py3Dmol code that shows the C-alpha trace and the ligand (Angstrom):
import py3Dmol

protein = """\
ATOM      1  CA  MET A   1     279.175  48.461 142.970  1.00  0.00           C
ATOM      2  CA  ASN A   2     276.677  46.775 145.312  1.00  0.00           C
ATOM      3  CA  VAL A   3     273.596  44.914 144.148  1.00  0.00           C
ATOM      4  CA  GLN A   4     271.290  47.830 144.756  1.00  0.00           C
ATOM      5  CA  ASP A   5     273.451  50.150 142.650  1.00  0.00           C
ATOM      6  CA  THR A   6     273.520  47.509 139.913  1.00  0.00           C
ATOM      7  CA  HIS A   7     269.731  47.236 139.907  1.00  0.00           C
ATOM      8  CA  ALA A   8     269.388  50.987 139.801  1.00  0.00           C
ATOM      9  CA  ARG A   9     271.408  50.960 136.564  1.00  0.00           C
ATOM     10  CA  PHE A  10     269.042  48.577 134.714  1.00  0.00           C
ATOM     11  CA  ALA A  11     266.660  50.326 132.336  1.00  0.00           C
ATOM     12  CA  PHE A  12     263.875  48.059 133.648  1.00  0.00           C
ATOM     13  CA  ALA A  13     263.514  45.264 136.216  1.00  0.00           C
ATOM     14  CA  PRO A  14     265.588  42.185 135.273  1.00  0.00           C
ATOM     15  CA  ALA A  15     263.806  38.846 134.789  1.00  0.00           C
ATOM     16  CA  PRO A  16     263.738  36.647 137.897  1.00  0.00           C
ATOM     17  CA  VAL A  17     266.443  33.986 138.324  1.00  0.00           C
ATOM     18  CA  PRO A  18     265.020  30.626 137.141  1.00  0.00           C
ATOM     19  CA  ALA A  19     265.079  28.123 140.003  1.00  0.00           C
ATOM     20  CA  VAL A  20     264.013  24.583 140.913  1.00  0.00           C
ATOM     21  CA  PRO A  21     262.914  23.366 144.374  1.00  0.00           C
ATOM     22  CA  ILE A  22     265.228  20.989 146.239  1.00  0.00           C
ATOM     23  CA  LYS A  23     263.706  17.988 147.999  1.00  0.00           C
ATOM     24  CA  GLY A  24     264.076  18.182 151.772  1.00  0.00           C
ATOM     25  CA  SER A  25     265.206  21.824 151.722  1.00  0.00           C
ATOM     26  CA  ASP A  26     263.594  25.237 151.710  1.00  0.00           C
ATOM     27  CA  LYS A  27     266.429  26.477 149.477  1.00  0.00           C
ATOM     28  CA  LEU A  28     266.051  26.716 145.706  1.00  0.00           C
ATOM     29  CA  PHE A  29     268.499  25.521 143.048  1.00  0.00           C
ATOM     30  CA  PRO A  30     269.316  28.582 140.881  1.00  0.00           C
ATOM     31  CA  VAL A  31     269.511  27.563 137.224  1.00  0.00           C
ATOM     32  CA  HIS A  32     272.306  28.824 134.976  1.00  0.00           C
ATOM     33  CA  ARG A  33     271.970  26.951 131.654  1.00  0.00           C
ATOM     34  CA  ILE A  34     270.031  23.943 130.356  1.00  0.00           C
ATOM     35  CA  TYR A  35     271.918  21.470 128.158  1.00  0.00           C
ATOM     36  CA  CYS A  36     270.254  18.443 126.552  1.00  0.00           C
ATOM     37  CA  VAL A  37     271.879  15.292 125.185  1.00  0.00           C
ATOM     38  CA  GLY A  38     270.505  14.034 121.860  1.00  0.00           C
ATOM     39  CA  ARG A  39     269.848  10.363 121.022  1.00  0.00           C
ATOM     40  CA  ASN A  40     271.282   8.841 124.172  1.00  0.00           C
ATOM     41  CA  TYR A  41     269.228   5.620 124.130  1.00  0.00           C
ATOM     42  CA  ALA A  42     269.686   3.204 121.206  1.00  0.00           C
ATOM     43  CA  GLU A  43     265.966   2.373 120.851  1.00  0.00           C
ATOM     44  CA  HIS A  44     265.107   6.091 120.627  1.00  0.00           C
ATOM     45  CA  ALA A  45     267.855   6.670 118.034  1.00  0.00           C
ATOM     46  CA  ILE A  46     266.288   3.860 115.971  1.00  0.00           C
ATOM     47  CA  GLU A  47     262.736   5.243 116.289  1.00  0.00           C
ATOM     48  CA  MET A  48     264.031   8.627 115.053  1.00  0.00           C
ATOM     49  CA  GLY A  49     265.664   6.936 112.046  1.00  0.00           C
ATOM     50  CA  HIS A  50     269.292   7.079 113.192  1.00  0.00           C
ATOM     51  CA  ASP A  51     272.169   4.675 113.752  1.00  0.00           C
ATOM     52  CA  PRO A  52     271.975   3.265 117.307  1.00  0.00           C
ATOM     53  CA  ASN A  53     275.730   2.659 117.451  1.00  0.00           C
ATOM     54  CA  ARG A  54     277.760   4.792 119.790  1.00  0.00           C
ATOM     55  CA  GLU A  55     278.801   7.961 118.025  1.00  0.00           C
ATOM     56  CA  ALA A  56     280.095  11.152 119.635  1.00  0.00           C
ATOM     57  CA  PRO A  57     277.347  12.705 121.774  1.00  0.00           C
ATOM     58  CA  PHE A  58     275.728  15.915 120.624  1.00  0.00           C
ATOM     59  CA  PHE A  59     273.998  18.620 122.589  1.00  0.00           C
ATOM     60  CA  PHE A  60     271.467  21.378 122.256  1.00  0.00           C
ATOM     61  CA  GLN A  61     270.184  23.905 124.757  1.00  0.00           C
ATOM     62  CA  LYS A  62     266.894  25.026 126.173  1.00  0.00           C
ATOM     63  CA  ASN A  63     266.237  28.394 127.745  1.00  0.00           C
ATOM     64  CA  PRO A  64     266.346  28.344 131.568  1.00  0.00           C
ATOM     65  CA  ASP A  65     263.234  30.529 131.777  1.00  0.00           C
ATOM     66  CA  THR A  66     261.172  27.734 130.150  1.00  0.00           C
ATOM     67  CA  LEU A  67     261.188  25.482 133.257  1.00  0.00           C
ATOM     68  CA  VAL A  68     257.769  24.306 134.509  1.00  0.00           C
ATOM     69  CA  PRO A  69     257.491  22.990 138.095  1.00  0.00           C
ATOM     70  CA  ASN A  70     256.082  19.594 139.083  1.00  0.00           C
ATOM     71  CA  GLY A  71     252.269  19.693 139.090  1.00  0.00           C
ATOM     72  CA  GLY A  72     252.286  22.557 136.619  1.00  0.00           C
ATOM     73  CA  VAL A  73     250.647  23.165 133.283  1.00  0.00           C
ATOM     74  CA  PHE A  74     252.430  22.922 129.957  1.00  0.00           C
ATOM     75  CA  PRO A  75     250.463  25.247 127.674  1.00  0.00           C
ATOM     76  CA  TYR A  76     250.188  23.675 124.220  1.00  0.00           C
ATOM     77  CA  PRO A  77     252.546  25.939 122.239  1.00  0.00           C
ATOM     78  CA  ASP A  78     251.807  28.055 119.219  1.00  0.00           C
ATOM     79  CA  ALA A  79     253.090  27.249 115.750  1.00  0.00           C
ATOM     80  CA  SER A  80     253.034  23.452 116.100  1.00  0.00           C
ATOM     81  CA  LYS A  81     250.605  20.619 115.481  1.00  0.00           C
ATOM     82  CA  ASP A  82     252.946  17.851 116.643  1.00  0.00           C
ATOM     83  CA  VAL A  83     254.295  18.397 120.154  1.00  0.00           C
ATOM     84  CA  HIS A  84     256.073  15.366 121.655  1.00  0.00           C
ATOM     85  CA  HIS A  85     256.960  14.247 125.168  1.00  0.00           C
ATOM     86  CA  GLU A  86     260.522  13.117 125.983  1.00  0.00           C
ATOM     87  CA  LEU A  87     260.895  11.958 129.587  1.00  0.00           C
ATOM     88  CA  GLU A  88     264.486  12.244 130.836  1.00  0.00           C
ATOM     89  CA  MET A  89     266.619  12.164 133.943  1.00  0.00           C
ATOM     90  CA  VAL A  90     268.028  15.606 134.692  1.00  0.00           C
ATOM     91  CA  VAL A  91     271.505  16.083 136.168  1.00  0.00           C
ATOM     92  CA  ALA A  92     271.949  19.229 138.298  1.00  0.00           C
ATOM     93  CA  LEU A  93     275.474  20.632 138.720  1.00  0.00           C
ATOM     94  CA  GLN A  94     276.868  22.287 141.846  1.00  0.00           C
ATOM     95  CA  SER A  95     280.197  23.081 140.198  1.00  0.00           C
ATOM     96  CA  GLY A  96     281.720  22.971 136.764  1.00  0.00           C
ATOM     97  CA  GLY A  97     284.797  23.844 134.782  1.00  0.00           C
ATOM     98  CA  LYS A  98     286.442  23.051 131.464  1.00  0.00           C
ATOM     99  CA  ASN A  99     287.834  19.666 130.388  1.00  0.00           C
ATOM    100  CA  ILE A 100     286.599  17.827 133.467  1.00  0.00           C
ATOM    101  CA  PRO A 101     288.035  14.275 133.599  1.00  0.00           C
ATOM    102  CA  VAL A 102     285.457  11.459 133.596  1.00  0.00           C
ATOM    103  CA  GLU A 103     286.645  10.242 136.977  1.00  0.00           C
ATOM    104  CA  LYS A 104     286.088  13.702 138.555  1.00  0.00           C
ATOM    105  CA  ALA A 105     282.788  14.414 136.815  1.00  0.00           C
ATOM    106  CA  LEU A 106     280.412  13.127 139.505  1.00  0.00           C
ATOM    107  CA  ASP A 107     281.990  15.555 142.011  1.00  0.00           C
ATOM    108  CA  CYS A 108     280.213  18.294 140.028  1.00  0.00           C
ATOM    109  CA  VAL A 109     276.749  16.779 140.534  1.00  0.00           C
ATOM    110  CA  PHE A 110     274.464  18.353 143.121  1.00  0.00           C
ATOM    111  CA  GLY A 111     271.567  16.013 142.451  1.00  0.00           C
ATOM    112  CA  TYR A 112     269.055  14.581 140.023  1.00  0.00           C
ATOM    113  CA  ALA A 113     265.524  15.322 138.848  1.00  0.00           C
ATOM    114  CA  VAL A 114     262.916  14.127 136.374  1.00  0.00           C
ATOM    115  CA  GLY A 115     262.359  16.313 133.330  1.00  0.00           C
ATOM    116  CA  LEU A 116     260.392  16.525 130.122  1.00  0.00           C
ATOM    117  CA  ASP A 117     262.198  17.693 126.986  1.00  0.00           C
ATOM    118  CA  MET A 118     259.026  18.941 125.277  1.00  0.00           C
ATOM    119  CA  THR A 119     259.582  19.127 121.542  1.00  0.00           C
ATOM    120  CA  ARG A 120     257.763  20.745 118.627  1.00  0.00           C
ATOM    121  CA  ARG A 121     258.582  17.724 116.461  1.00  0.00           C
ATOM    122  CA  ASP A 122     257.221  19.229 113.242  1.00  0.00           C
ATOM    123  CA  LEU A 123     259.364  22.369 113.574  1.00  0.00           C
ATOM    124  CA  GLN A 124     262.392  20.311 114.662  1.00  0.00           C
ATOM    125  CA  GLY A 125     261.908  18.083 111.610  1.00  0.00           C
ATOM    126  CA  GLU A 126     261.801  21.067 109.250  1.00  0.00           C
ATOM    127  CA  ALA A 127     264.927  22.498 110.900  1.00  0.00           C
ATOM    128  CA  LYS A 128     266.793  19.172 110.565  1.00  0.00           C
ATOM    129  CA  LYS A 129     265.844  18.895 106.898  1.00  0.00           C
ATOM    130  CA  ALA A 130     266.987  22.442 106.165  1.00  0.00           C
ATOM    131  CA  GLY A 131     270.186  22.127 108.247  1.00  0.00           C
ATOM    132  CA  ARG A 132     268.945  24.894 110.554  1.00  0.00           C
ATOM    133  CA  PRO A 133     269.269  25.256 114.350  1.00  0.00           C
ATOM    134  CA  TRP A 134     266.829  23.405 116.649  1.00  0.00           C
ATOM    135  CA  GLU A 135     265.695  26.239 118.941  1.00  0.00           C
ATOM    136  CA  VAL A 136     262.265  26.465 117.319  1.00  0.00           C
ATOM    137  CA  GLY A 137     261.730  22.792 118.132  1.00  0.00           C
ATOM    138  CA  LYS A 138     263.300  22.663 121.569  1.00  0.00           C
ATOM    139  CA  ALA A 139     263.663  26.035 123.295  1.00  0.00           C
ATOM    140  CA  PHE A 140     260.143  27.475 123.201  1.00  0.00           C
ATOM    141  CA  GLU A 141     258.067  28.638 126.189  1.00  0.00           C
ATOM    142  CA  ALA A 142     257.423  26.026 128.914  1.00  0.00           C
ATOM    143  CA  ALA A 143     259.517  23.456 127.009  1.00  0.00           C
ATOM    144  CA  ALA A 144     261.392  22.261 130.108  1.00  0.00           C
ATOM    145  CA  PRO A 145     259.163  20.819 132.866  1.00  0.00           C
ATOM    146  CA  CYS A 146     261.345  19.642 135.770  1.00  0.00           C
ATOM    147  CA  SER A 147     260.616  17.968 139.110  1.00  0.00           C
ATOM    148  CA  GLU A 148     262.232  18.979 142.373  1.00  0.00           C
ATOM    149  CA  ILE A 149     265.926  18.110 142.569  1.00  0.00           C
ATOM    150  CA  VAL A 150     266.904  15.251 144.861  1.00  0.00           C
ATOM    151  CA  PRO A 151     270.408  15.751 146.282  1.00  0.00           C
ATOM    152  CA  ALA A 152     273.018  13.113 145.464  1.00  0.00           C
ATOM    153  CA  SER A 153     273.839  13.219 149.182  1.00  0.00           C
ATOM    154  CA  ALA A 154     270.453  11.500 149.712  1.00  0.00           C
ATOM    155  CA  ILE A 155     270.309   9.028 146.808  1.00  0.00           C
ATOM    156  CA  GLY A 156     273.851   8.673 145.479  1.00  0.00           C
ATOM    157  CA  HIS A 157     274.458   8.609 141.713  1.00  0.00           C
ATOM    158  CA  PRO A 158     271.893   6.347 140.040  1.00  0.00           C
ATOM    159  CA  SER A 159     273.212   4.311 137.097  1.00  0.00           C
ATOM    160  CA  LYS A 160     270.226   1.981 136.751  1.00  0.00           C
ATOM    161  CA  GLY A 161     266.508   2.262 137.373  1.00  0.00           C
ATOM    162  CA  GLY A 162     263.384   2.541 135.259  1.00  0.00           C
ATOM    163  CA  VAL A 163     262.776   5.665 133.172  1.00  0.00           C
ATOM    164  CA  TRP A 164     259.104   5.838 132.225  1.00  0.00           C
ATOM    165  CA  LEU A 165     256.244   8.030 131.115  1.00  0.00           C
ATOM    166  CA  LYS A 166     252.493   7.479 131.180  1.00  0.00           C
ATOM    167  CA  VAL A 167     250.033   9.575 129.197  1.00  0.00           C
ATOM    168  CA  ASN A 168     246.562   9.510 130.795  1.00  0.00           C
ATOM    169  CA  GLY A 169     247.600   6.391 132.706  1.00  0.00           C
ATOM    170  CA  ALA A 170     248.872   4.436 129.680  1.00  0.00           C
ATOM    171  CA  VAL A 171     252.590   3.606 129.559  1.00  0.00           C
ATOM    172  CA  LYS A 172     254.190   5.269 126.522  1.00  0.00           C
ATOM    173  CA  GLN A 173     257.918   5.390 127.316  1.00  0.00           C
ATOM    174  CA  LYS A 174     259.924   2.790 129.161  1.00  0.00           C
ATOM    175  CA  GLY A 175     263.667   2.405 129.485  1.00  0.00           C
ATOM    176  CA  ASP A 176     266.369   2.087 132.087  1.00  0.00           C
ATOM    177  CA  LEU A 177     269.250   4.333 133.065  1.00  0.00           C
ATOM    178  CA  ASP A 178     271.583   1.384 132.381  1.00  0.00           C
ATOM    179  CA  GLN A 179     270.705   1.822 128.668  1.00  0.00           C
ATOM    180  CA  LEU A 180     272.212   5.337 128.484  1.00  0.00           C
ATOM    181  CA  ILE A 181     274.725   5.306 125.607  1.00  0.00           C
ATOM    182  CA  TRP A 182     276.730   8.118 127.238  1.00  0.00           C
ATOM    183  CA  LYS A 183     276.736   7.726 131.016  1.00  0.00           C
ATOM    184  CA  VAL A 184     276.419  10.728 133.325  1.00  0.00           C
ATOM    185  CA  PRO A 185     280.184  11.150 134.015  1.00  0.00           C
ATOM    186  CA  GLU A 186     280.930  10.810 130.289  1.00  0.00           C
ATOM    187  CA  MET A 187     278.350  13.397 129.256  1.00  0.00           C
ATOM    188  CA  ILE A 188     279.669  15.895 131.820  1.00  0.00           C
ATOM    189  CA  ALA A 189     283.286  15.297 130.728  1.00  0.00           C
ATOM    190  CA  TYR A 190     282.448  15.603 127.028  1.00  0.00           C
ATOM    191  CA  LEU A 191     280.232  18.670 127.478  1.00  0.00           C
ATOM    192  CA  SER A 192     282.941  20.399 129.540  1.00  0.00           C
ATOM    193  CA  GLY A 193     285.247  20.127 126.529  1.00  0.00           C
ATOM    194  CA  LEU A 194     282.786  22.221 124.522  1.00  0.00           C
ATOM    195  CA  PHE A 195     281.438  24.649 127.128  1.00  0.00           C
ATOM    196  CA  GLU A 196     282.618  25.890 130.490  1.00  0.00           C
ATOM    197  CA  LEU A 197     280.167  24.240 132.876  1.00  0.00           C
ATOM    198  CA  LYS A 198     278.963  26.166 135.915  1.00  0.00           C
ATOM    199  CA  ALA A 199     277.114  25.620 139.160  1.00  0.00           C
ATOM    200  CA  GLY A 200     273.426  25.786 138.317  1.00  0.00           C
ATOM    201  CA  ASP A 201     273.659  24.013 134.969  1.00  0.00           C
ATOM    202  CA  LEU A 202     271.053  21.332 134.252  1.00  0.00           C
ATOM    203  CA  ILE A 203     271.683  18.483 131.806  1.00  0.00           C
ATOM    204  CA  TYR A 204     268.696  16.634 130.321  1.00  0.00           C
ATOM    205  CA  SER A 205     270.291  13.241 129.726  1.00  0.00           C
ATOM    206  CA  GLY A 206     268.277  11.926 126.769  1.00  0.00           C
ATOM    207  CA  THR A 207     265.018  10.024 126.366  1.00  0.00           C
ATOM    208  CA  PRO A 208     264.200   6.332 125.994  1.00  0.00           C
ATOM    209  CA  ALA A 209     262.050   5.014 123.143  1.00  0.00           C
ATOM    210  CA  GLY A 210     258.334   5.683 122.913  1.00  0.00           C
ATOM    211  CA  VAL A 211     258.216   9.428 122.284  1.00  0.00           C
ATOM    212  CA  GLY A 212     254.932  10.601 120.848  1.00  0.00           C
ATOM    213  CA  PRO A 213     252.439  13.430 120.508  1.00  0.00           C
ATOM    214  CA  VAL A 214     250.500  15.106 123.331  1.00  0.00           C
ATOM    215  CA  GLN A 215     247.052  16.707 123.160  1.00  0.00           C
ATOM    216  CA  ARG A 216     245.441  19.463 125.191  1.00  0.00           C
ATOM    217  CA  GLY A 217     244.100  17.972 128.436  1.00  0.00           C
ATOM    218  CA  ASP A 218     246.577  15.075 128.561  1.00  0.00           C
ATOM    219  CA  VAL A 219     248.072  14.217 131.938  1.00  0.00           C
ATOM    220  CA  LEU A 220     251.768  13.297 131.672  1.00  0.00           C
ATOM    221  CA  GLU A 221     253.156  11.304 134.616  1.00  0.00           C
ATOM    222  CA  GLY A 222     256.736  10.174 134.465  1.00  0.00           C
ATOM    223  CA  GLY A 223     259.513   9.048 136.681  1.00  0.00           C
ATOM    224  CA  VAL A 224     263.019   7.827 137.139  1.00  0.00           C
ATOM    225  CA  ASP A 225     262.994   5.033 139.719  1.00  0.00           C
ATOM    226  CA  GLY A 226     265.175   6.020 142.660  1.00  0.00           C
ATOM    227  CA  VAL A 227     265.010   9.729 141.746  1.00  0.00           C
ATOM    228  CA  GLY A 228     261.406  10.891 141.673  1.00  0.00           C
ATOM    229  CA  GLU A 229     258.330  11.591 139.626  1.00  0.00           C
ATOM    230  CA  LEU A 230     256.912  14.437 137.590  1.00  0.00           C
ATOM    231  CA  LYS A 231     253.280  15.213 136.737  1.00  0.00           C
ATOM    232  CA  ILE A 232     252.348  17.797 134.122  1.00  0.00           C
ATOM    233  CA  THR A 233     249.018  18.653 132.482  1.00  0.00           C
ATOM    234  CA  VAL A 234     248.873  19.835 128.876  1.00  0.00           C
ATOM    235  CA  GLY A 235     246.857  23.078 128.832  1.00  0.00           C
TER     236      GLY A 235
END
"""
ligand_1 = """\
1
MN
Mn 265.504 14.849 124.533
"""
view = py3Dmol.view(width=600, height=400)
view.addModel(protein, "pdb")
view.setStyle({"model": 0}, {"cartoon": {"style": "trace"}})
view.addModel(ligand_1, "xyz")
view.setStyle({"model": 1}, {"stick": {}})
view.zoomTo()
view.show()
Protein backbone atom coordinates (compact mmCIF):
# COMPACT_ATOMS: atom_id res chain seq x y z
CA MET A 1 0.00 0.00 0.00
CA ASN A 2 1.58 3.34 -0.95
CA VAL A 3 1.33 6.48 1.14
CA GLN A 4 -1.50 7.92 -0.89
CA ASP A 5 -3.58 4.76 -0.48
CA THR A 6 -2.85 4.84 3.26
CA HIS A 7 -4.03 8.45 3.53
CA ALA A 8 -7.15 7.65 1.57
CA ARG A 9 -8.01 5.05 4.23
CA PHE A 10 -7.94 7.52 7.16
CA ALA A 11 -11.37 8.70 8.26
CA PHE A 12 -9.96 12.24 8.50
CA ALA A 13 -6.61 13.97 7.90
CA PRO A 14 -3.91 12.72 10.31
CA ALA A 15 -2.18 15.23 12.60
CA PRO A 16 1.07 16.64 11.21
CA VAL A 17 4.36 14.99 12.23
CA PRO A 18 5.89 17.02 15.10
CA ALA A 19 9.30 18.34 14.08
CA VAL A 20 12.15 20.56 15.30
CA PRO A 21 14.43 22.72 13.11
CA ILE A 22 18.08 21.68 12.78
CA LYS A 23 20.75 24.36 13.00
CA GLY A 24 22.63 24.81 9.73
CA SER A 25 20.16 22.69 7.74
CA ASP A 26 16.89 23.20 5.93
CA LYS A 27 15.83 19.70 7.03
CA LEU A 28 13.62 19.13 10.06
CA PHE A 29 14.12 16.60 12.86
CA PRO A 30 10.93 14.46 12.96
CA VAL A 31 9.97 13.75 16.57
CA HIS A 32 8.88 10.28 17.67
CA ARG A 33 8.57 10.38 21.48
CA ILE A 34 9.56 12.76 24.28
CA TYR A 35 11.09 11.23 27.41
CA CYS A 36 12.06 13.29 30.47
CA VAL A 37 14.44 12.39 33.28
CA GLY A 38 13.25 13.28 36.80
CA ARG A 39 15.47 14.77 39.53
CA ASN A 40 18.77 14.58 37.69
CA TYR A 41 20.52 17.42 39.56
CA ALA A 42 21.12 17.03 43.31
CA GLU A 43 20.23 20.65 44.18
CA HIS A 44 16.89 20.32 42.35
CA ALA A 45 16.14 17.02 44.12
CA ILE A 46 16.74 18.82 47.43
CA GLU A 47 14.51 21.80 46.52
CA MET A 48 11.72 19.33 45.66
CA GLY A 49 12.13 17.62 49.04
CA HIS A 50 13.92 14.47 47.89
CA ASP A 51 17.14 12.61 48.65
CA PRO A 52 19.96 14.01 46.46
CA ASN A 53 21.88 10.72 46.55
CA ARG A 54 22.12 8.74 43.36
CA GLU A 55 19.13 6.46 43.07
CA ALA A 56 17.91 4.69 39.93
CA PRO A 57 16.76 7.28 37.38
CA PHE A 58 13.07 7.60 36.63
CA PHE A 59 11.30 8.87 33.56
CA PHE A 60 8.05 10.34 32.41
CA GLN A 61 6.85 11.37 28.97
CA LYS A 62 5.47 14.42 27.28
CA ASN A 63 3.38 14.41 24.14
CA PRO A 64 5.37 15.19 20.97
CA ASP A 65 2.62 17.50 19.70
CA THR A 66 3.24 19.86 22.65
CA LEU A 67 6.57 21.20 21.29
CA VAL A 68 6.87 25.00 21.00
CA PRO A 69 9.60 26.45 18.73
CA ASN A 70 12.24 28.97 19.82
CA GLY A 71 10.77 32.49 19.88
CA GLY A 72 7.29 31.08 20.37
CA VAL A 73 4.54 31.68 22.88
CA PHE A 74 3.72 29.34 25.73
CA PRO A 75 0.03 29.98 26.43
CA TYR A 76 -0.56 29.91 30.18
CA PRO A 77 -2.47 26.61 30.52
CA ASP A 78 -5.91 26.01 31.91
CA ALA A 79 -6.55 24.26 35.21
CA SER A 80 -3.41 25.50 37.00
CA LYS A 81 -2.39 28.44 39.15
CA ASP A 82 1.22 27.32 39.62
CA VAL A 83 3.04 26.70 36.35
CA HIS A 84 6.82 26.27 36.70
CA HIS A 85 9.78 26.56 34.35
CA GLU A 86 12.38 23.76 34.17
CA LEU A 87 15.23 24.56 31.79
CA GLU A 88 16.95 21.42 30.47
CA MET A 89 19.35 20.16 27.85
CA VAL A 90 17.54 18.02 25.29
CA VAL A 91 19.18 14.99 23.69
CA ALA A 92 17.94 14.14 20.17
CA LEU A 93 18.34 10.55 18.93
CA GLN A 94 19.12 9.48 15.37
CA SER A 95 18.89 5.78 16.20
CA GLY A 96 17.82 3.62 19.08
CA GLY A 97 17.27 0.06 20.16
CA LYS A 98 16.83 -1.99 23.32
CA ASN A 99 19.45 -2.54 26.03
CA ILE A 100 21.99 -0.17 24.51
CA PRO A 101 25.36 -0.44 26.30
CA VAL A 102 26.63 2.77 27.93
CA GLU A 103 29.71 2.78 25.73
CA LYS A 104 27.58 2.65 22.53
CA ALA A 105 24.94 5.12 23.70
CA LEU A 106 26.43 8.31 22.23
CA ASP A 107 26.36 6.71 18.76
CA CYS A 108 22.57 7.12 18.97
CA VAL A 109 22.74 10.89 19.49
CA PHE A 110 21.96 13.15 16.54
CA GLY A 111 22.40 16.37 18.47
CA TYR A 112 21.39 18.57 21.37
CA ALA A 113 18.93 21.37 22.05
CA VAL A 114 17.67 23.59 24.86
CA GLY A 115 14.23 22.78 26.22
CA LEU A 116 11.74 23.83 28.85
CA ASP A 117 9.91 21.10 30.77
CA MET A 118 6.91 23.30 31.62
CA THR A 119 5.10 21.89 34.62
CA ARG A 120 1.71 22.45 36.22
CA ARG A 121 3.29 22.08 39.66
CA ASP A 122 0.00 22.18 41.57
CA LEU A 123 -1.51 19.35 39.50
CA GLN A 124 1.76 17.38 39.63
CA GLY A 125 1.80 17.79 43.41
CA GLU A 126 -1.76 16.49 43.75
CA ALA A 127 -0.91 13.54 41.49
CA LYS A 128 2.21 12.69 43.53
CA LYS A 129 0.24 12.83 46.78
CA ALA A 130 -2.49 10.57 45.41
CA GLY A 131 -0.03 8.16 43.74
CA ARG A 132 -1.50 9.03 40.34
CA PRO A 133 0.24 9.48 36.96
CA TRP A 134 1.95 12.80 36.13
CA GLU A 135 0.46 13.55 32.70
CA VAL A 136 -1.79 16.31 34.04
CA GLY A 137 1.31 18.06 35.39
CA LYS A 138 3.70 17.41 32.54
CA ALA A 139 2.06 16.49 29.23
CA PHE A 140 -0.41 19.32 28.64
CA GLU A 141 -0.59 21.59 25.57
CA ALA A 142 2.59 23.56 24.74
CA ALA A 143 4.42 21.93 27.68
CA ALA A 144 7.60 21.23 25.68
CA PRO A 145 9.29 24.35 24.24
CA CYS A 146 12.47 23.31 22.39
CA SER A 147 15.19 25.23 20.54
CA GLU A 148 16.62 24.17 17.21
CA ILE A 149 18.75 21.03 17.40
CA VAL A 150 22.50 21.47 17.02
CA PRO A 151 24.10 18.39 15.45
CA ALA A 152 26.72 16.54 17.50
CA SER A 153 28.80 16.58 14.31
CA ALA A 154 29.17 20.35 14.92
CA ILE A 155 29.60 20.55 18.70
CA GLY A 156 30.51 17.06 19.89
CA HIS A 157 28.90 15.66 23.06
CA PRO A 158 28.90 18.32 25.78
CA SER A 159 29.50 17.02 29.31
CA LYS A 160 30.06 20.40 30.97
CA GLY A 161 28.79 23.91 30.42
CA GLY A 162 26.37 26.26 32.13
CA VAL A 163 22.65 25.45 32.18
CA TRP A 164 20.70 28.60 32.99
CA LEU A 165 17.38 30.37 32.81
CA LYS A 166 16.47 34.04 33.18
CA VAL A 167 12.93 35.27 33.76
CA ASN A 168 12.51 38.88 32.58
CA GLY A 169 16.29 39.25 32.66
CA ALA A 170 16.78 37.95 36.22
CA VAL A 171 18.73 34.70 36.65
CA LYS A 172 16.49 32.05 38.23
CA GLN A 173 18.16 28.72 37.38
CA LYS A 174 21.86 28.03 37.20
CA GLY A 175 23.69 24.73 37.02
CA ASP A 176 26.23 22.90 34.94
CA LEU A 177 26.02 19.79 32.79
CA ASP A 178 28.84 18.32 34.91
CA GLN A 179 26.32 18.17 37.80
CA LEU A 180 24.02 15.71 35.98
CA ILE A 181 23.52 12.73 38.32
CA TRP A 182 22.87 10.42 35.35
CA LYS A 183 25.07 11.38 32.41
CA VAL A 184 23.76 11.33 28.84
CA PRO A 185 25.15 7.86 27.91
CA GLU A 186 23.82 6.42 31.19
CA MET A 187 20.33 7.84 30.72
CA ILE A 188 20.14 6.47 27.16
CA ALA A 189 21.39 3.03 28.29
CA TYR A 190 18.99 2.88 31.24
CA LEU A 191 15.99 4.16 29.25
CA SER A 192 16.66 1.60 26.49
CA GLY A 193 16.21 -1.14 29.08
CA LEU A 194 12.66 0.08 29.69
CA PHE A 195 11.57 1.22 26.22
CA GLU A 196 12.71 0.52 22.70
CA LEU A 197 14.31 3.82 21.69
CA LYS A 198 13.88 5.07 18.13
CA ALA A 199 15.25 7.68 15.78
CA GLY A 200 13.35 10.87 16.51
CA ASP A 201 13.15 10.41 20.27
CA LEU A 202 13.94 13.45 22.42
CA ILE A 203 15.18 13.14 26.01
CA TYR A 204 14.79 16.12 28.36
CA SER A 205 17.74 15.48 30.67
CA GLY A 206 16.55 17.07 33.92
CA THR A 207 16.65 20.56 35.41
CA PRO A 208 19.06 22.31 37.77
CA ALA A 209 17.88 24.05 40.94
CA GLY A 210 15.88 27.26 40.88
CA VAL A 211 12.58 26.14 39.36
CA GLY A 212 9.74 28.53 40.02
CA PRO A 213 6.44 29.95 38.83
CA VAL A 214 5.83 31.90 35.62
CA GLN A 215 3.22 34.61 34.99
CA ARG A 216 1.49 35.77 31.83
CA GLY A 217 3.79 38.18 29.98
CA ASP A 218 7.03 36.74 31.39
CA VAL A 219 9.94 36.36 28.99
CA LEU A 220 11.89 33.13 29.60
CA GLU A 221 15.43 33.09 28.19
CA GLY A 222 17.55 30.05 28.82
CA GLY A 223 20.56 28.29 27.50
CA VAL A 224 23.03 25.49 27.67
CA ASP A 225 26.51 26.91 27.05
CA GLY A 226 28.00 25.26 23.98
CA VAL A 227 24.58 24.13 22.72
CA GLY A 228 22.31 27.13 22.26
CA GLU A 229 19.61 29.32 23.68
CA LEU A 230 15.84 29.36 23.87
CA LYS A 231 13.47 32.32 24.27
CA ILE A 232 9.80 31.84 25.07
CA THR A 233 7.08 34.32 26.07
CA VAL A 234 4.30 33.30 28.44
CA GLY A 235 0.99 34.22 26.76
MN1 LIG B 1 12.12 18.30 34.28
